[in-house]
KEKE-3310 file (N, C-alpha, C; in steps of 0.2 Angstrom, whole numbers, plus 5000, padded with zeros to 4 digits):
npx = (4825:4836:4854:4863:4877:4888:4901:4912:4913:4917:4923:4914:4907:4917:4920:4908:4910:4921:4915:4905:4909:4906:4893:4894:4902:4897:4885:4886:4889:4900:4910:4911:4917:4930:4934:4943:4940:4944:4955:4947:4952:4965:4962:4955:4965:4973:4965:4965:4967:4974:4984:4990:5005:5007:4999:5005:5010:5000:4983:4966:4950:4934:4921:4903:4890:4873:4858:4841:4839:4849:4866:4877:4889:4907:4921:4938:4947:4963:4976:4992:5005:5019:5021:5018:5028:5039:5037:5034:5021:5003:4994:4980:4973:4963:4954:4949:4938:4921:4906:4889:4882:4879:4880:4877:4878:4892:4897:4893:4901:4914:4913:4912:4925:4934:4930:4933:4947:4950:4948:4959:4969:4973:4975:4972:4967:4970:4969:4964:4972:4976:4980:4991:5005:5013:5006:4990:4986:4979:4967:4959:4959:4961:4961:4951:4948:4954:4959:4965:4982:4991:4989:4986:4973:4956:4941:4925:4922:4914:4917:4928:4921:4913:4922:4929:4918:4916:4924:4938:4954:4967:4981:4993:4998:4998:5006:5004:5014:5014:5023:5027:5035:5038:5042:5053:5070:5079:5093:5100:5097:5104:5117:5119:5117:5128:5139:5138:5140:5153:5160:5157:5160:5151:5140:5126:5113:5101:5088:5092:5083:5085:5091:5082:5077:5088:5090:5078:5080:5091:5085:5075:5084:5090:5078:5073:5083:5084:5071:5069:5068:5057:5041:5029:5034:5037:5048:5049:5046:5056:5047:5035:5040:5044:5032:5025:5034:5033:5020:5020:5029:5025:5022:5033:5045:5062:5069:5064:5067:5080:5097:5109:5126:5141:5159:5163:5154:5143:5126:5119:5108:5091:5078:5060:5049:5033:5023:5008:4996:4983:4976:4972:4966:4955:4945:4941:4932:4936:4940:4952:4957:4947:4940:4935:4939:4953:4956:4951:4960:4973:4971:4969:4981:4990:4991:4996:5002:5009:5019:5021:5031:5035:5043:5059:5075:5089:5104:5108:5122:5124:5115:5109:5118:5115:5110:5097:5094:5101:5094:5081:5085:5087:5075:5067:5073:5072:5058:5054:5059:5051:5037:5031:5025:5023:5024:5020:5025:5023:5018:5021:5026:5019:5026:5039:5051:5063:5060:5050:5056:5065:5055:5050:5061:5062:5051:5039:5022:5011:4998:4988:4981:4981:4975:4979:4970:4968:4963:4959:4955)
npy = (4938:4926:4926:4928:4921:4925:4920:4930:4930:4936:4950:4960:4958:4959:4973:4977:4972:4980:4993:4992:4998:5012:5012:5011:5022:5034:5036:5040:5054:5058:5048:5049:5062:5060:5048:5041:5037:5022:5020:5015:5008:5004:4995:4986:4980:4975:4965:4956:4941:4935:4944:4952:4951:4945:4933:4923:4915:4914:4912:4918:4922:4930:4936:4941:4947:4945:4953:4954:4956:4965:4970:4967:4966:4963:4952:4946:4931:4925:4914:4913:4906:4908:4915:4906:4896:4903:4906:4895:4890:4888:4899:4908:4923:4937:4950:4967:4969:4975:4980:4981:4987:4974:4960:4947:4947:4949:4938:4928:4932:4930:4916:4911:4915:4908:4895:4893:4895:4884:4873:4874:4869:4876:4883:4894:4911:4928:4945:4963:4960:4966:4964:4957:4957:4966:4976:4984:4985:4981:4986:5001:5008:5019:5036:5042:5054:5060:5060:5045:5043:5041:5024:5019:5012:5015:5014:5011:5013:5003:4991:4985:4979:4970:4961:4956:4951:4940:4931:4933:4938:4950:4951:4958:4974:4990:5006:5023:5036:5053:5067:5083:5094:5107:5107:5100:5099:5104:5108:5102:5089:5089:5090:5078:5069:5073:5070:5056:5052:5055:5048:5035:5034:5037:5041:5051:5050:5056:5047:5041:5044:5042:5030:5021:5007:4999:5006:5003:4989:4989:4995:4985:4974:4979:4981:4968:4961:4969:4968:4955:4947:4952:4952:4943:4946:4944:4941:4951:4946:4949:4952:4956:4967:4976:4978:4985:4996:5002:5006:5016:5025:5037:5045:5048:5058:5061:5067:5063:5050:5041:5035:5028:5026:5016:5018:5012:5015:5006:5003:5004:5007:5014:5025:5027:5039:5046:5059:5063:5059:5056:5067:5074:5063:5061:5069:5064:5054:5040:5040:5045:5046:5049:5063:5074:5069:5069:5083:5088:5081:5086:5099:5099:5093:5103:5108:5099:5094:5085:5071:5053:5042:5028:5016:5012:5005:4996:4987:4972:4973:4986:4991:5000:5011:5023:5027:5029:5041:5049:5048:5053:5066:5072:5070:5078:5090:5093:5093:5103:5114:5115:5116:5105:5101:5091:5074:5057:5042:5026:5009:5005:4992:4990:4984:4986:4993:5000:5008:5016:5023:5030:5038:5046:5053:5062:5070:5064:5058:5046:5045:5037:5021:5004:4987:4970:4956:4939:4922:4905:4892)
npz = (5018:5009:5009:4994:4986:4974:4962:4953:4936:4924:4914:4914:4926:4934:4934:4940:4952:4957:4956:4966:4978:4978:4982:4995:5000:4994:4999:5012:5020:5029:5026:5013:5012:5014:5008:4994:4978:4970:4956:4942:4931:4935:4945:4938:4930:4941:4945:4935:4931:4920:4916:4926:4935:4947:4947:4941:4951:4959:4964:4961:4967:4966:4975:4976:4986:4988:4992:4994:4981:4977:4976:4990:4995:4994:4991:4989:4987:4989:4985:4988:4982:4982:4993:5003:5000:5004:5017:5023:5026:5027:5023:5017:5009:5010:5002:4995:5001:5004:5011:5016:5031:5039:5048:5044:5030:5029:5036:5026:5015:5020:5023:5010:5005:5014:5012:4998:5000:5009:5000:4993:5001:5012:5029:5036:5036:5030:5031:5028:5012:4997:4982:4987:4999:4994:4989:4992:5009:5025:5037:5041:5057:5065:5062:5054:5051:5040:5023:5014:5009:4993:4987:4999:5011:5014:5025:5032:5049:5055:5048:5054:5065:5059:5054:5065:5072:5064:5068:5067:5072:5078:5069:5064:5068:5060:5056:5051:5048:5051:5045:5048:5038:5041:5055:5056:5061:5050:5048:5058:5054:5041:5046:5053:5042:5034:5042:5044:5031:5028:5038:5034:5021:5011:4998:4990:4978:4966:4957:4941:4928:4914:4914:4917:4917:4922:4934:4941:4943:4951:4963:4965:4969:4981:4988:4990:4997:5008:5015:5017:5029:5035:5043:5034:5022:5004:4992:4977:4960:4945:4935:4941:4948:4938:4931:4941:4943:4930:4930:4939:4935:4927:4938:4945:4953:4951:4961:4973:4974:4980:4980:4990:4990:4991:4993:4982:4973:4974:4976:4991:4999:4998:4994:4991:4987:4983:4975:4984:4975:4977:4982:4971:4964:4971:4966:4954:4952:4950:4937:4930:4917:4908:4897:4905:4918:4916:4915:4927:4935:4932:4935:4949:4953:4953:4966:4975:4991:4998:5001:5000:5008:5002:5003:5011:5010:5016:5013:5022:5028:5030:5039:5053:5053:5051:5038:5035:5040:5032:5020:5024:5027:5014:5008:5015:5014:5000:4998:5007:5000:4989:4991:4996:5011:5020:5024:5023:5031:5027:5025:5042:5052:5068:5077:5074:5081:5078:5066:5070:5080:5072:5065:5075:5079:5068:5070:5068:5069:5074:5065:5059:5060:5056:5054:5051:5050:5056:5054:5059:5048)
capx = (4827:4842:4859:4866:4884:4890:4908:4913:4915:4919:4925:4908:4906:4923:4919:4903:4913:4924:4910:4901:4912:4903:4887:4896:4905:4894:4879:4888:4892:4906:4914:4912:4921:4937:4936:4946:4938:4949:4956:4944:4956:4970:4959:4953:4972:4975:4961:4965:4972:4978:4989:4994:5011:5006:4995:5009:5011:4994:4976:4961:4943:4931:4914:4899:4885:4867:4852:4834:4840:4854:4873:4877:4896:4912:4927:4942:4951:4969:4981:4999:5009:5025:5021:5018:5034:5044:5036:5033:5015:4997:4990:4977:4972:4957:4955:4944:4931:4917:4900:4884:4883:4875:4884:4875:4881:4899:4898:4892:4907:4920:4912:4914:4932:4937:4928:4938:4954:4951:4949:4966:4973:4975:4972:4971:4966:4973:4968:4964:4978:4973:4980:4997:5008:5017:5000:4987:4984:4977:4960:4959:4956:4961:4963:4946:4946:4958:4959:4971:4987:4991:4990:4983:4966:4951:4935:4920:4924:4910:4921:4932:4916:4911:4928:4930:4912:4916:4929:4945:4958:4972:4987:4998:4996:5002:5006:5006:5017:5013:5029:5027:5041:5040:5044:5059:5076:5083:5100:5102:5097:5109:5124:5119:5119:5135:5144:5138:5142:5160:5162:5156:5163:5145:5137:5119:5111:5094:5087:5093:5077:5087:5093:5076:5076:5093:5089:5073:5083:5095:5080:5073:5089:5090:5072:5072:5088:5082:5065:5068:5067:5051:5034:5024:5037:5038:5052:5045:5049:5057:5041:5031:5043:5044:5025:5024:5038:5031:5014:5022:5034:5023:5021:5040:5050:5068:5071:5061:5070:5087:5101:5115:5131:5147:5165:5164:5148:5138:5120:5118:5101:5087:5071:5055:5043:5029:5018:5001:4991:4976:4973:4969:4962:4948:4940:4940:4927:4939:4941:4957:4958:4942:4942:4934:4943:4960:4956:4951:4966:4978:4970:4970:4988:4994:4991:4998:5006:5012:5022:5021:5037:5032:5048:5066:5078:5096:5106:5110:5128:5124:5110:5112:5124:5112:5108:5090:5095:5104:5088:5076:5087:5087:5068:5064:5076:5069:5051:5053:5060:5047:5030:5028:5027:5021:5025:5018:5029:5018:5016:5027:5024:5019:5031:5046:5053:5068:5057:5046:5061:5067:5050:5049:5067:5061:5045:5033:5016:5007:4991:4983:4983:4978:4976:4979:4967:4969:4958:4960:4950)
capy = (4934:4923:4930:4924:4922:4923:4921:4934:4926:4939:4957:4965:4957:4962:4980:4978:4971:4986:4999:4992:5003:5018:5012:5011:5028:5040:5037:5042:5061:5058:5044:5052:5068:5058:5042:5042:5032:5019:5021:5009:5005:5001:4989:4981:4977:4971:4959:4952:4935:4934:4949:4954:4946:4941:4927:4918:4911:4915:4911:4923:4921:4936:4934:4946:4945:4949:4953:4957:4957:4970:4968:4970:4966:4960:4950:4942:4926:4924:4909:4916:4900:4910:4917:4900:4893:4907:4906:4888:4890:4887:4905:4911:4930:4940:4958:4970:4968:4980:4977:4985:4985:4968:4954:4941:4947:4949:4931:4924:4933:4926:4909:4910:4915:4903:4889:4893:4894:4877:4868:4875:4865:4881:4882:4900:4917:4934:4951:4963:4960:4967:4957:4954:4962:4972:4980:4988:4980:4984:4989:5007:5007:5025:5041:5042:5061:5063:5055:5041:5045:5036:5017:5017:5011:5019:5010:5013:5010:4996:4985:4981:4975:4964:4956:4953:4947:4934:4926:4935:4942:4954:4947:4963:4981:4994:5013:5028:5042:5060:5071:5090:5096:5113:5107:5096:5103:5102:5110:5096:5083:5089:5089:5071:5066:5074:5066:5049:5050:5056:5043:5028:5035:5036:5047:5050:5053:5054:5042:5043:5042:5040:5023:5018:5000:4997:5009:4999:4983:4991:4995:4978:4970:4981:4980:4961:4960:4973:4966:4947:4945:4955:4948:4943:4949:4940:4944:4952:4944:4955:4954:4960:4974:4980:4980:4990:5002:5006:5010:5022:5030:5044:5049:5048:5063:5058:5070:5059:5043:5042:5029:5029:5022:5016:5021:5009:5017:5001:5005:5000:5009:5018:5027:5029:5043:5049:5064:5061:5061:5055:5074:5075:5058:5062:5073:5062:5048:5034:5040:5051:5045:5052:5070:5078:5067:5072:5090:5089:5078:5091:5105:5098:5091:5109:5110:5093:5097:5080:5065:5047:5038:5021:5011:5013:4999:4996:4980:4970:4974:4993:4993:5003:5015:5030:5028:5031:5048:5053:5048:5057:5073:5074:5070:5084:5096:5095:5094:5110:5120:5114:5117:5099:5103:5086:5068:5051:5036:5021:5008:5003:4988:4993:4980:4988:4999:5004:5013:5020:5028:5035:5043:5050:5058:5068:5074:5060:5057:5040:5047:5032:5014:4999:4980:4964:4951:4932:4917:4899:4890)
capz = (5012:5010:5005:4989:4985:4967:4960:4947:4930:4917:4914:4916:4933:4938:4935:4945:4959:4959:4957:4972:4984:4977:4986:5002:5002:4992:5003:5019:5019:5032:5023:5006:5012:5015:5003:4987:4974:4967:4949:4940:4926:4939:4949:4933:4929:4947:4946:4929:4932:4914:4914:4932:4936:4953:4946:4939:4956:4964:4961:4964:4966:4968:4976:4978:4990:4986:4997:4992:4974:4976:4978:4997:4998:4989:4994:4985:4991:4986:4986:4985:4983:4983:5000:5007:4999:5007:5024:5025:5030:5023:5024:5012:5010:5008:5001:4991:5005:5005:5014:5020:5039:5040:5049:5040:5023:5030:5037:5020:5011:5023:5022:5003:5004:5017:5008:4992:5002:5011:4995:4991:5006:5017:5035:5039:5031:5033:5027:5021:5008:4991:4983:4991:5004:4991:4986:4997:5014:5031:5038:5045:5064:5068:5057:5049:5049:5034:5017:5014:5004:4988:4988:5006:5011:5019:5026:5037:5056:5056:5045:5060:5069:5054:5053:5072:5074:5060:5071:5065:5078:5076:5067:5065:5068:5055:5057:5046:5052:5048:5047:5046:5036:5044:5061:5056:5062:5044:5049:5062:5049:5037:5049:5054:5036:5032:5047:5042:5024:5028:5042:5031:5014:5007:4994:4989:4972:4964:4952:4934:4924:4908:4914:4921:4918:4926:4941:4944:4945:4957:4968:4967:4972:4988:4992:4992:5002:5014:5018:5017:5036:5038:5043:5028:5015:4999:4987:4971:4954:4941:4931:4946:4950:4932:4930:4946:4941:4924:4931:4944:4931:4926:4944:4948:4953:4953:4967:4979:4973:4981:4981:4994:4987:4995:4990:4975:4969:4974:4979:4998:5002:4993:4997:4986:4989:4977:4977:4986:4970:4980:4983:4964:4962:4975:4962:4947:4953:4948:4930:4928:4910:4904:4896:4911:4923:4915:4916:4934:4938:4931:4939:4957:4954:4954:4973:4979:4996:5003:4998:5003:5008:5002:5006:5011:5010:5017:5013:5029:5031:5031:5044:5060:5052:5050:5031:5034:5042:5025:5015:5026:5026:5007:5006:5019:5011:4994:4999:5010:4996:4983:4992:4999:5018:5024:5021:5027:5030:5028:5031:5046:5057:5075:5081:5071:5085:5075:5061:5074:5083:5067:5063:5080:5079:5063:5072:5066:5073:5071:5065:5056:5062:5052:5056:5047:5054:5054:5057:5057:5044)
cpx = (4834:4847:4862:4873:4885:4898:4908:4916:4918:4921:4920:4907:4911:4922:4913:4905:4917:4920:4906:4903:4908:4896:4888:4897:4901:4887:4880:4892:4899:4912:4916:4917:4929:4939:4938:4944:4944:4949:4953:4949:4962:4968:4957:4960:4974:4972:4960:4970:4976:4984:4993:4999:5010:5003:4999:5011:5006:4988:4971:4954:4939:4923:4910:4893:4879:4861:4846:4835:4845:4861:4874:4884:4900:4918:4931:4946:4957:4974:4987:5004:5016:5026:5022:5025:5040:5044:5034:5026:5009:4992:4987:4975:4965:4958:4949:4937:4928:4910:4896:4885:4878:4880:4883:4878:4889:4901:4898:4898:4913:4919:4914:4921:4936:4936:4933:4945:4955:4952:4956:4971:4976:4972:4971:4970:4968:4971:4966:4971:4975:4978:4986:5000:5012:5012:4997:4985:4983:4970:4961:4956:4956:4964:4957:4944:4950:4958:4965:4976:4987:4993:4989:4976:4962:4945:4931:4923:4920:4913:4924:4927:4914:4916:4929:4924:4912:4921:4937:4948:4964:4978:4993:4995:5001:5001:5007:5008:5017:5019:5027:5033:5043:5043:5051:5065:5081:5090:5103:5103:5103:5116:5124:5121:5126:5140:5144:5141:5150:5163:5162:5158:5157:5144:5130:5118:5104:5094:5089:5088:5079:5090:5088:5076:5082:5092:5083:5076:5087:5090:5077:5077:5090:5084:5071:5077:5086:5076:5064:5066:5060:5045:5030:5027:5038:5042:5048:5049:5051:5051:5036:5034:5043:5037:5023:5027:5035:5024:5015:5026:5032:5022:5028:5043:5057:5071:5068:5063:5077:5091:5107:5120:5137:5153:5166:5158:5143:5132:5119:5111:5098:5081:5067:5050:5040:5024:5011:4996:4984:4972:4970:4964:4955:4943:4938:4935:4930:4941:4946:4958:4953:4943:4941:4938:4950:4961:4956:4957:4972:4977:4971:4977:4992:4996:4993:5003:5009:5015:5021:5028:5035:5037:5055:5069:5086:5099:5109:5116:5129:5119:5113:5118:5121:5110:5101:5090:5097:5098:5083:5078:5086:5079:5065:5067:5073:5062:5050:5054:5055:5039:5027:5030:5025:5023:5022:5022:5024:5020:5022:5023:5024:5025:5038:5048:5059:5065:5053:5050:5063:5062:5049:5055:5066:5054:5039:5028:5013:5000:4986:4986:4978:4979:4975:4976:4968:4963:4960:4954:4950)
cpy = (4932:4927:4925:4926:4920:4924:4925:4930:4929:4946:4961:4964:4959:4969:4981:4977:4977:4992:4998:4997:5009:5018:5013:5019:5034:5041:5040:5049:5061:5054:5047:5058:5066:5052:5045:5036:5029:5020:5014:5005:5001:4995:4984:4977:4972:4965:4955:4947:4933:4938:4952:4949:4942:4934:4922:4913:4912:4914:4916:4921:4927:4934:4941:4943:4949:4947:4957:4960:4963:4968:4971:4969:4962:4957:4946:4937:4925:4919:4911:4910:4902:4912:4911:4896:4897:4906:4899:4887:4888:4893:4907:4919:4932:4947:4960:4969:4975:4977:4982:4983:4980:4962:4948:4941:4946:4941:4927:4926:4930:4919:4907:4910:4910:4896:4888:4891:4887:4872:4869:4871:4870:4881:4888:4906:4923:4940:4957:4964:4960:4969:4953:4959:4967:4977:4984:4983:4984:4987:4995:5006:5014:5030:5042:5050:5064:5058:5051:5044:5039:5029:5015:5016:5015:5014:5013:5010:5003:4990:4981:4976:4969:4959:4952:4948:4940:4929:4928:4939:4946:4950:4952:4970:4986:5002:5017:5034:5048:5064:5078:5093:5103:5113:5103:5101:5101:5103:5104:5090:5083:5088:5082:5067:5067:5070:5059:5047:5051:5050:5036:5028:5034:5042:5046:5053:5052:5049:5045:5040:5040:5033:5019:5011:4997:5000:5005:4992:4984:4991:4989:4974:4972:4979:4972:4959:4963:4970:4959:4944:4947:4951:4949:4945:4943:4943:4945:4949:4950:4957:4958:4967:4978:4982:4986:4997:5006:5009:5016:5027:5037:5048:5051:5055:5061:5061:5067:5052:5043:5035:5032:5024:5022:5019:5018:5010:5011:5004:5001:5002:5013:5020:5029:5033:5045:5054:5061:5063:5059:5062:5076:5070:5058:5065:5070:5056:5042:5034:5046:5051:5048:5059:5074:5076:5069:5079:5091:5087:5083:5097:5104:5096:5097:5110:5104:5096:5092:5075:5059:5044:5031:5016:5014:5006:5000:4989:4978:4973:4982:4996:4996:5008:5022:5032:5031:5039:5052:5053:5053:5065:5076:5075:5077:5090:5098:5097:5101:5115:5120:5114:5111:5099:5097:5079:5062:5045:5030:5015:5005:4998:4991:4990:4982:4994:5003:5010:5018:5025:5033:5040:5048:5056:5064:5071:5070:5059:5051:5042:5043:5025:5009:4992:4975:4959:4944:4928:4910:4896:4882)
cpz = (5012:5006:5000:4987:4977:4966:4953:4942:4924:4919:4916:4923:4937:4939:4940:4952:4961:4960:4963:4978:4984:4981:4993:5004:5000:4996:5010:5018:5023:5029:5016:5006:5012:5010:4997:4983:4970:4959:4946:4935:4930:4942:4944:4931:4935:4947:4940:4930:4926:4913:4920:4934:4942:4952:4943:4944:4962:4960:4965:4962:4969:4969:4978:4982:4988:4991:4994:4985:4972:4979:4985:4999:4993:4993:4989:4989:4986:4989:4983:4987:4984:4990:5004:5006:5004:5015:5027:5029:5025:5024:5017:5013:5007:5007:4997:4995:5006:5007:5017:5027:5041:5041:5045:5033:5024:5031:5031:5016:5014:5023:5015:5002:5008:5014:5002:4994:5005:5006:4992:4996:5011:5023:5039:5034:5034:5028:5031:5017:5001:4985:4986:4996:5001:4988:4992:5003:5020:5032:5043:5052:5067:5062:5052:5047:5044:5029:5017:5008:4999:4989:4995:5006:5016:5019:5032:5044:5057:5053:5050:5064:5065:5054:5060:5074:5070:5062:5070:5072:5075:5075:5068:5064:5064:5057:5051:5050:5048:5050:5044:5045:5039:5051:5062:5057:5056:5045:5053:5058:5044:5040:5051:5048:5033:5036:5045:5036:5024:5032:5038:5024:5009:5003:4992:4982:4970:4958:4945:4929:4917:4908:4919:4923:4923:4934:4945:4947:4951:4964:4970:4971:4980:4992:4994:4997:5009:5018:5019:5024:5039:5038:5037:5022:5011:4993:4980:4965:4950:4937:4935:4947:4944:4930:4935:4944:4935:4925:4935:4940:4930:4932:4947:4947:4955:4960:4974:4978:4974:4982:4985:4992:4992:4991:4983:4971:4969:4978:4986:5001:4997:4997:4991:4989:4982:4980:4979:4980:4972:4981:4976:4962:4965:4971:4955:4947:4950:4941:4928:4920:4905:4902:4902:4917:4922:4917:4924:4938:4938:4935:4946:4958:4956:4962:4978:4985:5001:4998:5003:5002:5008:5005:5006:5012:5011:5017:5020:5032:5032:5036:5050:5059:5050:5043:5030:5036:5035:5021:5017:5026:5019:5005:5009:5016:5005:4994:5002:5005:4990:4985:4995:5006:5022:5020:5026:5025:5032:5023:5035:5051:5064:5079:5079:5075:5082:5070:5065:5078:5078:5065:5069:5080:5074:5064:5069:5071:5070:5071:5062:5059:5058:5056:5051:5051:5051:5057:5054:5053:5043)
residu = (MET:ALA:ILE:GLU:ILE:ARG:GLU:VAL:GLN:ASN:ARG:LYS:GLU:ARG:LYS:GLU:PHE:ILE:LYS:PHE:ALA:TRP:GLN:ILE:TYR:ARG:LYS:ASP:PRO:GLU:LEU:ASN:LYS:HIS:TRP:VAL:PRO:PRO:VAL:ILE:ASP:ASP:TYR:MET:LYS:THR:LEU:ASP:THR:GLU:LYS:PHE:PRO:LEU:TYR:GLU:HIS:ALA:ASP:LEU:ALA:MET:PHE:THR:ALA:TRP:LYS:ASP:GLY:ALA:MET:ALA:GLY:THR:ILE:ALA:ALA:ILE:GLU:ASN:ARG:ARG:HIS:ASN:GLU:VAL:HIS:ASN:ASP:LYS:VAL:GLY:PHE:TRP:GLY:PHE:PHE:GLU:CYS:VAL:ASN:ASP:GLN:ASN:VAL:ALA:ASN:ALA:LEU:PHE:ALA:ALA:ALA:SER:GLY:TRP:LEU:ARG:LYS:LYS:GLY:LEU:ASP:ALA:MET:ARG:GLY:PRO:VAL:SER:PRO:SER:MET:ASN:ASP:GLN:CYS:GLY:MET:LEU:THR:LYS:GLY:TYR:ASP:SER:SER:PRO:VAL:PHE:LEU:MET:LEU:TYR:ASN:PRO:PRO:TYR:TYR:ASN:ASP:LEU:VAL:LYS:ASN:SER:GLY:HIS:HIS:ILE:GLY:GLN:GLU:LEU:LEU:ALA:TRP:TYR:ILE:ASP:GLN:LYS:ILE:ILE:ASP:ILE:GLU:ARG:LEU:ARG:ARG:ILE:ALA:ASP:TYR:ILE:MET:LYS:LYS:GLU:GLY:LEU:SER:ILE:ARG:ILE:MET:ASN:MET:LYS:ASP:PHE:ASP:ASN:GLU:ILE:GLU:ARG:ILE:ARG:GLU:ILE:TYR:ASN:LYS:ALA:TRP:GLU:LYS:ASN:TRP:GLY:PHE:VAL:PRO:MET:THR:ARG:LYS:GLU:PHE:ASP:PHE:LEU:ALA:LYS:GLY:LEU:LYS:PRO:LEU:ALA:ASN:PRO:HIS:TYR:ILE:TYR:PHE:VAL:GLU:ASP:ARG:ASN:LYS:ARG:PRO:VAL:GLY:PHE:SER:LEU:SER:LEU:PRO:ASP:ILE:ASN:GLN:ALA:LEU:LYS:HIS:VAL:ASN:GLY:ASN:PRO:PHE:SER:PRO:VAL:GLY:LEU:ILE:LYS:TYR:LEU:TRP:TYR:SER:ARG:ASN:ILE:SER:MET:VAL:ARG:THR:ILE:THR:MET:GLY:VAL:ILE:PRO:GLU:TYR:ARG:ASN:LYS:GLY:ILE:ASP:SER:ILE:LEU:ASN:ALA:HIS:ILE:ALA:ASP:TYR:GLY:GLY:LYS:HIS:GLY:LEU:PHE:ALA:SER:GLU:MET:SER:TRP:VAL:LEU:LYS:ALA:ASN:GLU:ALA:MET:SER:LYS:LEU:ALA:LYS:VAL:ILE:GLY:GLY:VAL:PRO:TYR:LYS:GLU:TYR:VAL:ILE:TYR:GLU:LYS:ALA:ILE)
# end
């Protein structure tokens, strides 16, 4: 039977688009053991082109594939105009890809996405990016034996074959570094941090939650300056950053959000880590806000044992001065004292030798690998 492609048109179809993933992971015992269902309400907001701030400078189309009368796959196509302005190119993105193990279905999905992107005047497609480089991206290629941490993706191994067989090639490789806090030489890290702070006249502090809005703006300014030269990076608007920050605020522990300041109390670097709430979300089937889901979430949250360091940033004039060591020393010190004995540093470009060197110095192991694929269209 022919494969039918349908474009998502309304809220009901958007929810069906999101819920299709359950058909892939729940049917496979090995995948189901490690998969963390997405929070449905969060995905509904992310795919809402009227409310999610990204779509003030981006367009989105969602497609479903149907075979033998049943949904067989999903994909989203994204035109990020701000990305193309910053990088002076004509790249489109695809994400939210889920698919049965059928190359014809995958080909039909990619054809739908590429056709939509070509009509926008774009000449290449890149993904998975769901829906921007500041959100979830990368297809897992190594590390299927453990669950993803908060805001990282998981997928069946065969997805990579479906993508490559449809004509995509590797664009960038990403790493997730696992750091066992129990093997860190914390005394040595403290000495290094103290030496650098004295030498450079620096100090470190945690985030002031009572001054949340201003603190978020300080992070945004450093983040955009620190990452502006990185591959694929697009500076976040204030509205985008505020939307993200308010969503993460209930999860934030100020002892995992640090600022490094110079002698004039100017922030020159920061780090943002969050508890790996995926360890609790795994048990709520995508609905942590339902009465049963909330009870389960609170119950399993008691035993979260890991944090994810989502990002660090240092303004250009303070790079290569060891500020990252100061930040890591405090993250490891606090975590070790409060029962969080592991952390993941993710994601890091495989080509970023400086960050990989830092991860190795503190005992990190690259235990998961991801790929962002590209294809001319």
